[in-house]
C-alpha atoms as a printed R data frame, in Angstrom:
    type eleno elety resid chain resno       x       y      z
1   ATOM     1    CA   MET     A     1   6.747  -8.173 35.990
2   ATOM     2    CA   LYS     A     2   7.822  -4.944 34.506
3   ATOM     3    CA   LEU     A     3   7.889  -3.553 30.928
4   ATOM     4    CA   ALA     A     4   9.605  -0.380 29.575
5   ATOM     5    CA   ALA     A     5   8.527   0.656 25.920
6   ATOM     6    CA   LEU     A     6  10.935   2.868 23.920
7   ATOM     7    CA   GLY     A     7   9.352   4.996 21.154
8   ATOM     8    CA   GLU     A     8   7.629   7.951 20.405
9   ATOM     9    CA   VAL     A     9   4.575   9.621 21.253
10  ATOM    10    CA   MET     A    10   2.740  12.426 18.480
11  ATOM    11    CA   VAL     A    11  -0.148  14.610 18.768
12  ATOM    12    CA   GLU     A    12  -2.790  12.892 16.812
13  ATOM    13    CA   PHE     A    13  -5.828  14.294 15.208
14  ATOM    14    CA   ALA     A    14  -8.263  11.848 14.120
15  ATOM    15    CA   PRO     A    15 -11.865  13.186 12.471
16  ATOM    16    CA   GLN     A    16 -14.866  12.655 14.200
17  ATOM    17    CA   GLN     A    17 -17.661  10.562 13.066
18  ATOM    18    CA   GLY     A    18 -20.341  12.058 10.505
19  ATOM    19    CA   GLN     A    19 -17.753  14.688  9.626
20  ATOM    20    CA   GLY     A    20 -17.415  15.082  5.692
21  ATOM    21    CA   ALA     A    21 -14.423  15.022  3.796
22  ATOM    22    CA   ALA     A    22 -14.942  18.637  2.418
23  ATOM    23    CA   ALA     A    23 -14.115  20.293  6.055
24  ATOM    24    CA   PRO     A    24 -13.874  17.415  8.823
25  ATOM    25    CA   LEU     A    25 -13.884  18.367 12.574
26  ATOM    26    CA   PHE     A    26 -10.916  16.727 14.058
27  ATOM    27    CA   ALA     A    27 -10.836  14.834 17.890
28  ATOM    28    CA   GLN     A    28  -7.133  15.746 19.511
29  ATOM    29    CA   SER     A    29  -5.443  12.829 20.876
30  ATOM    30    CA   PHE     A    30  -2.005  11.199 21.712
31  ATOM    31    CA   ALA     A    31  -0.479   7.931 20.124
32  ATOM    32    CA   GLY     A    32   2.118   6.373 18.515
33  ATOM    33    CA   ASP     A    33   2.741   2.355 18.125
34  ATOM    34    CA   THR     A    34   4.608   1.460 21.413
35  ATOM    35    CA   TYR     A    35   2.994   3.901 22.949
36  ATOM    36    CA   ASN     A    36  -0.743   3.204 22.158
37  ATOM    37    CA   THR     A    37   0.850  -0.675 23.641
38  ATOM    38    CA   SER     A    38   2.092   0.592 26.686
39  ATOM    39    CA   ILE     A    39  -1.664   2.016 27.444
40  ATOM    40    CA   TYR     A    40  -3.531  -0.853 26.647
41  ATOM    41    CA   ILE     A    41  -0.678  -3.298 28.324
42  ATOM    42    CA   ALA     A    42  -0.692  -0.997 31.770
43  ATOM    43    CA   ARG     A    43  -4.707  -0.835 31.127
44  ATOM    44    CA   ASN     A    44  -4.739  -4.679 31.654
45  ATOM    45    CA   GLY     A    45  -2.738  -4.819 34.477
46  ATOM    46    CA   VAL     A    46   0.643  -5.440 34.140
47  ATOM    47    CA   GLN     A    47   3.475  -2.641 35.092
48  ATOM    48    CA   VAL     A    48   4.573   0.073 32.163
49  ATOM    49    CA   SER     A    49   6.991   2.461 32.286
50  ATOM    50    CA   TYR     A    50   7.592   4.425 28.708
51  ATOM    51    CA   ALA     A    51  10.943   6.215 27.159
52  ATOM    52    CA   THR     A    52  11.090   8.776 24.924
53  ATOM    53    CA   LEU     A    53  12.228  12.121 24.621
54  ATOM    54    CA   LEU     A    54   9.408  15.205 24.590
55  ATOM    55    CA   GLY     A    55   9.427  19.170 24.589
56  ATOM    56    CA   ASP     A    56   8.441  21.551 27.843
57  ATOM    57    CA   ASP     A    57   5.137  22.666 25.401
58  ATOM    58    CA   PRO     A    58   1.929  22.462 26.565
59  ATOM    59    CA   TYR     A    59   1.184  19.220 24.166
60  ATOM    60    CA   SER     A    60   4.219  17.433 26.079
61  ATOM    61    CA   GLU     A    61   2.583  18.378 29.676
62  ATOM    62    CA   ARG     A    62  -0.563  17.080 28.928
63  ATOM    63    CA   MET     A    63   1.057  13.581 27.166
64  ATOM    64    CA   LEU     A    64   2.626  13.375 30.718
65  ATOM    65    CA   GLN     A    65  -0.690  13.878 32.122
66  ATOM    66    CA   ALA     A    66  -2.518  11.481 29.930
67  ATOM    67    CA   MET     A    67   0.674   8.729 31.170
68  ATOM    68    CA   THR     A    68   0.318   9.181 34.736
69  ATOM    69    CA   ALA     A    69  -3.369   8.371 34.635
70  ATOM    70    CA   GLU     A    70  -3.317   5.172 32.797
71  ATOM    71    CA   GLY     A    71  -0.638   4.501 35.402
72  ATOM    72    CA   ILE     A    72   2.422   4.569 33.302
73  ATOM    73    CA   ASP     A    73   5.624   5.306 35.025
74  ATOM    74    CA   THR     A    74   7.138   8.192 33.228
75  ATOM    75    CA   VAL     A    75  10.330   8.747 35.136
76  ATOM    76    CA   ALA     A    76  12.508   7.812 31.941
77  ATOM    77    CA   ILE     A    77  11.048  10.797 30.480
78  ATOM    78    CA   GLU     A    78  13.439  13.517 29.946
79  ATOM    79    CA   GLN     A    79  11.814  16.999 28.409
80  ATOM    80    CA   LEU     A    80  14.036  18.959 25.986
81  ATOM    81    CA   PRO     A    81  13.731  22.839 26.461
82  ATOM    82    CA   GLY     A    82  12.197  24.794 23.274
83  ATOM    83    CA   ARG     A    83  11.159  21.480 21.545
84  ATOM    84    CA   CYS     A    84   7.626  20.159 20.904
85  ATOM    85    CA   PRO     A    85   6.564  16.549 19.817
86  ATOM    86    CA   GLY     A    86   5.213  15.450 16.438
87  ATOM    87    CA   LEU     A    87   2.209  15.461 15.191
88  ATOM    88    CA   TYR     A    88  -0.409  13.147 12.310
89  ATOM    89    CA   THR     A    89  -3.523  13.270 11.136
90  ATOM    90    CA   ILE     A    90  -5.779   9.918 10.178
91  ATOM    91    CA   GLN     A    91  -7.913   9.770  7.164
92  ATOM    92    CA   ASN     A    92 -10.286   6.659  6.877
93  ATOM    93    CA   SER     A    93 -12.209   5.111  4.106
94  ATOM    94    CA   ALA     A    94 -15.444   3.665  4.112
95  ATOM    95    CA   ASP     A    95 -14.250   0.407  5.272
96  ATOM    96    CA   GLY     A    96 -12.428   1.788  7.952
97  ATOM    97    CA   GLU     A    97  -8.928   1.467  6.670
98  ATOM    98    CA   ARG     A    98  -6.491   4.621  7.452
99  ATOM    99    CA   GLN     A    99  -4.219   6.750  5.893
100 ATOM   100    CA   PHE     A   100  -1.919   9.133  8.158
101 ATOM   101    CA   THR     A   101  -0.565  12.353  7.251
102 ATOM   102    CA   TYR     A   102   2.997  13.088  9.342
103 ATOM   103    CA   TRP     A   103   4.769  16.367 10.818
104 ATOM   104    CA   ARG     A   104   7.844  14.665 12.737
105 ATOM   105    CA   ARG     A   105  11.077  15.800 11.555
106 ATOM   106    CA   GLU     A   106  12.048  17.984 14.873
107 ATOM   107    CA   SER     A   107  10.441  15.395 17.094
108 ATOM   108    CA   PRO     A   108  12.597  15.311 20.142
109 ATOM   109    CA   ALA     A   109  12.348  11.266 20.703
110 ATOM   110    CA   ARG     A   110  14.410  11.539 17.194
111 ATOM   111    CA   GLU     A   111  17.070  11.966 19.422
112 ATOM   112    CA   LEU     A   112  16.463   8.747 21.767
113 ATOM   113    CA   PHE     A   113  19.830   7.033 22.759
114 ATOM   114    CA   ALA     A   114  21.844   9.563 21.268
115 ATOM   115    CA   ASP     A   115  23.520  11.610 24.225
116 ATOM   116    CA   GLY     A   116  25.822   9.804 26.317
117 ATOM   117    CA   HIS     A   117  24.871  11.198 29.588
118 ATOM   118    CA   ARG     A   118  21.009  10.561 29.171
119 ATOM   119    CA   ARG     A   119  21.534   7.110 27.738
120 ATOM   120    CA   ALA     A   120  23.515   6.143 30.589
121 ATOM   121    CA   GLN     A   121  20.952   7.434 32.785
122 ATOM   122    CA   LEU     A   122  18.416   5.620 30.669
123 ATOM   123    CA   GLN     A   123  19.661   2.386 30.267
124 ATOM   124    CA   ASP     A   124  20.041   2.512 34.351
125 ATOM   125    CA   HIS     A   125  16.442   2.463 34.039
126 ATOM   126    CA   LEU     A   126  16.080   0.278 31.617
127 ATOM   127    CA   ARG     A   127  18.207  -2.624 33.545
128 ATOM   128    CA   GLN     A   128  15.826  -2.581 36.204
129 ATOM   129    CA   MET     A   129  12.691  -3.675 33.362
130 ATOM   130    CA   ASP     A   130  11.720  -7.590 33.374
131 ATOM   131    CA   CYS     A   131  11.178  -7.227 29.509
132 ATOM   132    CA   LEU     A   132  12.011  -4.312 27.061
133 ATOM   133    CA   TYR     A   133   9.342  -3.311 24.002
134 ATOM   134    CA   LEU     A   134  10.362  -1.431 20.864
135 ATOM   135    CA   SER     A   135   9.263  -0.840 16.998
136 ATOM   136    CA   GLY     A   136  10.773  -0.490 13.485
137 ATOM   137    CA   ILE     A   137   9.688   2.796 13.907
138 ATOM   138    CA   THR     A   138  11.820   3.133 17.368
139 ATOM   139    CA   LEU     A   139  14.771   2.067 15.205
140 ATOM   140    CA   ALA     A   140  13.618   4.548 11.925
141 ATOM   141    CA   ILE     A   141  13.344   7.648 13.867
142 ATOM   142    CA   MET     A   142  16.687   6.963 15.682
143 ATOM   143    CA   ALA     A   143  20.510   8.295 14.539
144 ATOM   144    CA   PRO     A   144  22.548   5.528 12.972
145 ATOM   145    CA   GLU     A   145  24.627   5.672 15.820
146 ATOM   146    CA   ALA     A   146  22.160   6.159 18.400
147 ATOM   147    CA   ARG     A   147  21.023   2.728 17.176
148 ATOM   148    CA   GLU     A   148  24.278   1.100 17.336
149 ATOM   149    CA   HIS     A   149  24.364   2.465 20.865
150 ATOM   150    CA   LEU     A   150  21.121   0.661 21.357
151 ATOM   151    CA   LEU     A   151  21.925  -2.522 19.617
152 ATOM   152    CA   ALA     A   152  24.819  -3.365 22.427
153 ATOM   153    CA   PHE     A   153  22.517  -2.204 25.367
154 ATOM   154    CA   LEU     A   154  19.869  -4.836 23.862
155 ATOM   155    CA   ARG     A   155  22.516  -7.595 23.510
156 ATOM   156    CA   GLN     A   156  24.074  -7.161 27.441
157 ATOM   157    CA   TYR     A   157  20.460  -6.591 28.831
158 ATOM   158    CA   ARG     A   158  19.539 -10.211 27.218
159 ATOM   159    CA   HIS     A   159  22.911 -11.351 28.621
160 ATOM   160    CA   ASP     A   160  21.511 -10.660 31.862
161 ATOM   161    CA   GLY     A   161  18.709 -12.039 31.618
162 ATOM   162    CA   GLY     A   162  16.170  -9.663 30.363
163 ATOM   163    CA   ARG     A   163  13.457 -10.530 27.786
164 ATOM   164    CA   VAL     A   164  13.332  -8.456 24.564
165 ATOM   165    CA   ALA     A   165  10.132  -8.235 22.453
166 ATOM   166    CA   PHE     A   166  10.211  -6.285 18.616
167 ATOM   167    CA   ASP     A   167   7.601  -5.567 16.241
168 ATOM   168    CA   SER     A   168   9.289  -4.381 12.707
169 ATOM   169    CA   ASN     A   169   6.469  -2.277 12.081
170 ATOM   170    CA   PHE     A   170   7.810  -0.934  8.688
171 ATOM   171    CA   ARG     A   171   7.115   2.624  7.263
172 ATOM   172    CA   PRO     A   172   9.186   3.324  4.774
173 ATOM   173    CA   ARG     A   173   8.932   7.044  4.625
174 ATOM   174    CA   LEU     A   174  11.006   6.947  7.705
175 ATOM   175    CA   TRP     A   175  13.777   5.264  6.427
176 ATOM   176    CA   ALA     A   176  16.727   6.216  3.670
177 ATOM   177    CA   SER     A   177  16.318   3.037  2.184
178 ATOM   178    CA   LYS     A   178  14.932  -0.515  1.932
179 ATOM   179    CA   GLU     A   179  18.686  -1.851  2.621
180 ATOM   180    CA   VAL     A   180  19.363  -0.065  5.833
181 ATOM   181    CA   ALA     A   181  15.739  -0.595  7.562
182 ATOM   182    CA   ARG     A   182  16.592  -4.592  6.850
183 ATOM   183    CA   GLU     A   183  19.840  -4.218  8.562
184 ATOM   184    CA   ALA     A   184  18.603  -2.468 11.376
185 ATOM   185    CA   VAL     A   185  15.485  -4.646 11.594
186 ATOM   186    CA   ALA     A   186  17.496  -7.966 11.352
187 ATOM   187    CA   ALA     A   187  20.216  -6.886 13.510
188 ATOM   188    CA   THR     A   188  17.218  -6.143 16.656
189 ATOM   189    CA   LEU     A   189  15.814  -9.292 15.920
190 ATOM   190    CA   GLN     A   190  18.790 -10.925 16.293
191 ATOM   191    CA   GLN     A   191  18.998  -9.191 20.014
192 ATOM   192    CA   SER     A   192  15.168  -9.799 20.380
193 ATOM   193    CA   ASP     A   193  13.425 -13.145 22.388
194 ATOM   194    CA   ILE     A   194   9.718 -12.248 21.046
195 ATOM   195    CA   ALA     A   195   8.726 -10.983 17.596
196 ATOM   196    CA   LEU     A   196   5.498  -9.768 16.867
197 ATOM   197    CA   LEU     A   197   5.015  -9.028 13.175
198 ATOM   198    CA   THR     A   198   2.483  -8.812 10.720
199 ATOM   199    CA   LEU     A   199   2.768  -9.876  6.883
200 ATOM   200    CA   GLU     A   200   1.886  -7.194  5.350
201 ATOM   201    CA   ASP     A   201   4.952  -4.990  6.522
202 ATOM   202    CA   GLU     A   202   7.125  -8.258  6.193
203 ATOM   203    CA   GLN     A   203   6.465  -8.258  2.341
204 ATOM   204    CA   LEU     A   204   6.887  -4.987  1.494
205 ATOM   205    CA   LEU     A   205   9.963  -4.547  3.428
206 ATOM   206    CA   TRP     A   206  11.274  -8.205  2.273
207 ATOM   207    CA   GLY     A   207   9.491  -9.176 -0.697
208 ATOM   208    CA   ASP     A   208   7.819 -12.455  0.861
209 ATOM   209    CA   ARG     A   209   5.830 -14.312 -1.183
210 ATOM   210    CA   ASN     A   210   3.599 -15.815  1.242
211 ATOM   211    CA   ALA     A   211   4.018 -16.346  5.027
212 ATOM   212    CA   GLY     A   212   5.669 -19.762  4.955
213 ATOM   213    CA   LYS     A   213   8.774 -17.665  3.185
214 ATOM   214    CA   CYS     A   214   8.390 -15.184  6.313
215 ATOM   215    CA   LEU     A   215   8.734 -17.773  8.521
216 ATOM   216    CA   ASP     A   216  11.497 -19.329  6.768
217 ATOM   217    CA   ARG     A   217  13.678 -16.428  6.866
218 ATOM   218    CA   ASN     A   218  12.783 -15.111 10.440
219 ATOM   219    CA   GLY     A   219  13.792 -18.747 11.539
220 ATOM   220    CA   ARG     A   220  17.582 -17.616 11.480
221 ATOM   221    CA   HIS     A   221  17.113 -15.218 14.448
222 ATOM   222    CA   GLN     A   222  16.099 -18.098 16.859
223 ATOM   223    CA   LEU     A   223  13.255 -16.446 18.168
224 ATOM   224    CA   ALA     A   224  11.385 -18.033 21.257
225 ATOM   225    CA   GLU     A   225   8.410 -16.838 20.119
226 ATOM   226    CA   LEU     A   226   7.075 -15.474 16.543
227 ATOM   227    CA   VAL     A   227   3.697 -13.989 16.228
228 ATOM   228    CA   LEU     A   228   2.430 -13.512 12.394
229 ATOM   229    CA   LYS     A   229  -0.499 -11.500 12.073
230 ATOM   230    CA   ARG     A   230  -2.032 -11.241  8.850
231 ATOM   231    CA   GLY     A   231  -5.402  -9.209  9.003
232 ATOM   232    CA   PRO     A   232  -8.404 -11.270  9.615
233 ATOM   233    CA   GLU     A   233  -6.755 -14.444  8.655
234 ATOM   234    CA   PRO     A   234  -5.474 -17.046 11.235
235 ATOM   235    CA   VAL     A   235  -2.757 -15.711 13.321
236 ATOM   236    CA   LEU     A   236   0.426 -17.859 13.185
237 ATOM   237    CA   LEU     A   237   2.397 -18.884 16.250
238 ATOM   238    CA   GLN     A   238   5.651 -20.113 16.027
239 ATOM   239    CA   TYR     A   239   6.402 -21.672 19.493
240 ATOM   240    CA   ASP     A   240   8.682 -24.598 21.318
241 ATOM   241    CA   GLY     A   241   9.417 -25.671 17.863
242 ATOM   242    CA   GLU     A   242   5.724 -25.628 16.595
243 ATOM   243    CA   LEU     A   243   3.943 -23.656 14.276
244 ATOM   244    CA   THR     A   244   0.168 -23.334 15.220
245 ATOM   245    CA   ALA     A   245  -2.559 -21.278 13.083
246 ATOM   246    CA   LEU     A   246  -4.916 -19.294 15.678
247 ATOM   247    CA   ASP     A   247  -8.115 -18.062 14.279
248 ATOM   248    CA   VAL     A   248  -8.850 -14.251 14.574
249 ATOM   249    CA   PRO     A   249 -12.355 -14.103 15.858
250 ATOM   250    CA   PRO     A   250 -14.583 -11.553 13.188
251 ATOM   251    CA   VAL     A   251 -15.726  -8.104 13.852
252 ATOM   252    CA   SER     A   252 -18.553  -6.536 11.660
253 ATOM   253    CA   ASP     A   253 -18.940  -3.189 13.030
254 ATOM   254    CA   ILE     A   254 -15.354  -1.821 12.389
255 ATOM   255    CA   VAL     A   255 -14.642   1.436 12.724
256 ATOM   256    CA   ASP     A   256 -11.151   2.488 12.381
257 ATOM   257    CA   THR     A   257  -7.834   0.252 11.997
258 ATOM   258    CA   THR     A   258  -5.746   2.664 13.427
259 ATOM   259    CA   GLY     A   259  -3.667   0.956 16.449
260 ATOM   260    CA   ALA     A   260  -4.799  -2.660 15.561
261 ATOM   261    CA   GLY     A   261  -1.923  -4.058 15.745
262 ATOM   262    CA   ASP     A   262  -1.147  -2.348 18.695
263 ATOM   263    CA   ALA     A   263  -3.598  -3.201 20.791
264 ATOM   264    CA   PHE     A   264  -2.931  -7.442 19.739
265 ATOM   265    CA   ASN     A   265   0.826  -6.521 20.955
266 ATOM   266    CA   ALA     A   266  -0.633  -5.342 24.028
267 ATOM   267    CA   GLY     A   267  -2.799  -8.198 24.717
268 ATOM   268    CA   TYR     A   268  -0.549 -10.570 23.835
269 ATOM   269    CA   LEU     A   269   2.294  -9.152 25.906
270 ATOM   270    CA   ALA     A   270   0.416  -8.415 28.538
271 ATOM   271    CA   ALA     A   271  -0.632 -12.107 28.797
272 ATOM   272    CA   ARG     A   272   2.582 -13.695 28.201
273 ATOM   273    CA   LEU     A   273   4.581 -10.776 31.393
274 ATOM   274    CA   LYS     A   274   1.494 -13.015 33.622
275 ATOM   275    CA   ARG     A   275   2.601 -16.123 32.273
276 ATOM   276    CA   VAL     A   276  -0.291 -17.022 30.164
277 ATOM   277    CA   GLU     A   277   0.934 -19.677 27.706
278 ATOM   278    CA   PRO     A   278   1.328 -18.272 24.170
279 ATOM   279    CA   GLU     A   279  -1.760 -19.733 22.446
280 ATOM   280    CA   LEU     A   280  -4.158 -17.846 25.011
281 ATOM   281    CA   ALA     A   281  -1.632 -15.040 25.053
282 ATOM   282    CA   VAL     A   282  -2.886 -14.682 21.153
283 ATOM   283    CA   ALA     A   283  -6.455 -14.943 22.307
284 ATOM   284    CA   ALA     A   284  -5.919 -11.741 24.283
285 ATOM   285    CA   GLY     A   285  -4.366  -9.684 21.687
286 ATOM   286    CA   ASN     A   286  -7.264 -10.531 19.422
287 ATOM   287    CA   ARG     A   287  -9.976  -9.610 21.796
288 ATOM   288    CA   CYS     A   288  -7.949  -6.316 22.467
289 ATOM   289    CA   ALA     A   289  -7.582  -5.270 19.062
290 ATOM   290    CA   ALA     A   290 -11.442  -6.294 18.685
291 ATOM   291    CA   GLN     A   291 -12.080  -3.297 21.048
292 ATOM   292    CA   VAL     A   292  -9.836  -1.255 19.329
293 ATOM   293    CA   ILE     A   293 -11.466  -1.067 16.235
294 ATOM   294    CA   ARG     A   294 -14.432  -0.905 17.059
295 ATOM   295    CA   HIS     A   295 -13.282   3.048 17.832
296 ATOM   296    CA   ARG     A   296 -12.108   5.626 16.384
297 ATOM   297    CA   GLY     A   297  -8.326   6.630 16.979
298 ATOM   298    CA   ALA     A   298  -5.605   4.392 18.351
299 ATOM   299    CA   ILE     A   299  -6.415   4.733 21.689
300 ATOM   300    CA   ILE     A   300 -10.227   4.494 22.860
301 ATOM   301    CA   PRO     A   301 -11.658   6.117 25.853
302 ATOM   302    CA   ALA     A   302 -10.723   4.333 29.302
303 ATOM   303    CA   ALA     A   303 -13.942   3.907 30.182
304 ATOM   304    CA   GLY     A   304 -15.049   2.089 27.393
305 ATOM   305    CA   TYR     A   305 -12.247  -0.287 27.514
306 ATOM   306    CA   GLN     A   306 -12.276  -3.949 29.065
307 ATOM   307    CA   PRO     A   307  -9.509  -5.179 30.874
308 ATOM   308    CA   ASP     A   308  -8.692  -8.513 29.495
309 ATOM   309    CA   ASN     A   309  -9.799 -11.124 31.741
310 ATOM   310    CA   GLY     A   310  -9.755 -14.139 29.635
311 ATOM   311    CA   ALA     A   311 -13.298 -13.704 28.190
312 ATOM   312    CA   PRO     A   312 -14.965 -13.364 25.051
313 ATOM   313    CA   ILE     A   313 -16.027  -9.747 24.592
314 ATOM   314    CA   ASP     A   314 -19.869  -8.687 23.398
315 ATOM   315    CA   GLY     A   315 -20.223 -11.976 21.758
316 ATOM   316    CA   LEU     A   316 -16.751 -12.719 20.215
317 ATOM   317    CA   ALA     A   317 -15.705 -16.100 20.711
318 ATOM   318    CA   ARG     A   318 -12.232 -17.003 21.828
319 ATOM   319    CA   ALA     A   319  -9.669 -17.680 19.176
């Protein structure tokens, strides 16, 4: 099974461990929500292609090298002359929670699906995939007309037998208004098979009072699978007409929660693409996220990552 992810890769600066707030030193890496997920899906043994636009600067070249080293297909990535990728920094509180500062206005990825010729080439590539993965951030950085082209393609792609997985991942600063975001997210959910949602994002975007309200509202999209992440609270899985609550094993040594939801999505999707049952795929998602939040930054070193084989990690019980 082959998956293609669409989105943005950014330059990441994360504070090094033990650095004071007055003059911290930062470790440089690359990250982005769908990119993070792609990395961990590939590490779990699934063929992954990434679709974005980059510049022709040294950072873009190093991004391509990093993806190639992870086994990710980069044939769908085009480099735009004279451009460079976006950038963000991370600040962490004592409990590992994070705050981001972004510089991304000129990111080439914002032009994804905008140019007609470039779009046609990308669509030809995506049609070869078994599953596509995108997020609310993918939608948010795109121009409205480009989003319409993307939605039309997703509609035809699913009609031809492809599957679409979507994480709503709401970031208010990227949208003109909540109304615009709601319309785009709802339209994409209508063209999705798998929804990987986070209750905090859903409450921020829709004002849901609780998980029940969120599940009821998303029921109209006729999703094949709906996963609702709730931090340390049990994950809610709606599948085959049944709702199941699955425990999240506790993690005591949390360092940085950056990329936790992206890592969960990777574990879940990799398992599902290997035809693992959804309940066990949730457990795989929990295990993947548990590894990531024990390290700084969204992407942990490959040498320190344990590919998922269904076994507990460092004594963590399976969900």
